[in-house]
C-alpha positions in Angstrom: 16.6 11.8 -0.8 16.7 8.7 -3.0 13.3 7.1 -2.4 14.6 3.7 -3.7 16.9 3.5 -0.7 14.1 3.9 1.9 12.5 1.3 4.0 9.1 2.7 3.1 9.7 2.0 -0.6 11.0 -1.5 0.1 7.9 -2.3 2.2 5.6 -0.8 -0.4 7.1 -3.0 -3.0 6.7 -6.0 -0.6 3.0 -5.1 -0.2 2.6 -5.0 -4.0 4.3 -8.4 -4.3 2.1 -9.8 -1.6 -1.1 -8.5 -3.2 0.0 -9.9 -6.5 0.4 -13.4 -4.9 -3.1 -13.0 -3.5 -4.5 -11.9 -6.8 -3.1 -15.0 -8.5 -5.1 -17.2 -6.1 -8.4 -15.4 -6.6 -11.1 -17.6 -8.2 -12.8 -16.5 -11.4 -15.4 -13.9 -11.0 -13.3 -11.7 -8.7 -11.8 -9.5 -11.3 -13.1 -6.4 -9.6 -11.2 -7.2 -6.5 -8.1 -8.0 -8.4 -8.2 -4.7 -10.2 -8.7 -2.8 -7.0 -5.8 -4.5 -5.3 -3.5 -3.9 -8.3 -4.4 -0.2 -8.5 -4.2 0.5 -4.7 -1.0 -1.4 -4.1 0.7 0.3 -7.0 -0.6 3.6 -5.8 1.3 3.2 -2.5 4.6 2.7 -4.4 4.0 5.4 -7.0 2.6 8.1 -4.7 5.4 7.7 -2.2 8.0 8.0 -5.0 6.3 11.0 -6.5 6.1 12.7 -3.2 9.8 12.0 -2.5 10.6 13.9 -5.6 8.8 17.0 -4.6 10.9 19.9 -3.2 8.1 21.3 -1.0 7.5 19.7 2.4 3.8 20.4 1.9 3.7 18.5 -1.4 5.7 15.6 0.2 3.1 15.4 3.0 0.3 15.5 0.5 1.6 12.5 -1.5 2.4 10.6 1.7 -1.2 11.1 2.6 -2.3 9.7 -0.7 0.0 6.7 -0.4 -1.3 6.1 3.2 -4.9 6.2 1.9 -4.0 3.7 -0.7 -2.5 1.4 1.9 -5.8 1.6 3.8 -7.6 0.9 0.6 -5.5 -2.3 0.1 -6.4 -3.3 3.7 -10.1 -2.8 3.0 -9.9 -4.8 -0.2 -8.1 -7.6 1.7 -10.9 -7.5 4.3 -13.5 -7.8 1.5 -11.7 -10.8 0.0 -11.3 -12.5 3.4 -15.0 -11.8 4.2 -16.0 -13.5 0.9 -13.7 -16.5 1.8 -11.5 -16.0 -1.2 -8.4 -14.8 0.8 -7.0 -17.2 3.4 -6.7 -15.9 7.0 -2.9 -16.4 6.7 -2.6 -14.2 3.6 -5.1 -11.7 5.1 -2.9 -11.3 8.2 0.3 -11.0 6.2 -1.2 -8.3 4.0 -2.9 -6.4 6.8 0.4 -6.3 8.8 2.2 -4.8 5.8 -0.6 -2.2 5.3 -0.6 -1.2 9.0 3.2 -1.0 9.1 3.3 1.1 5.9 0.6 3.5 7.1 2.5 4.1 10.3 5.8 4.6 8.4 4.1 7.1 6.0 2.6 8.9 9.0 6.0 9.3 10.6 7.6 10.4 7.3 4.9 13.0 6.7 5.4 14.3 10.3 9.2 14.6 9.7 8.5 16.6 6.5 6.6 19.1 8.6 9.7 20.0 10.5 
């Protein structure tokens, strides 16, 4: 499987671009949130790609689980920023939709690797 040709990879990159746009709008003093969003969104992309390169279905599932956890981490960081009024409701909703969709896709992908 070429991970670059999957919808999961495309959506993960979209999430990373979305969070980057949010990061650019954060006011000074929110570097901790910026760093967390950068790491977690990149982790979704990188762990999915690494898992896709594994030959063992168990390893593929493990890396999908890590990527899914990172998508939830992005969602939580977005919630924190929205709660602190530094992320607009529109950007929050856009990012959370991507996180939820990715988590569902990764769950299905991991289940398929079980077969």
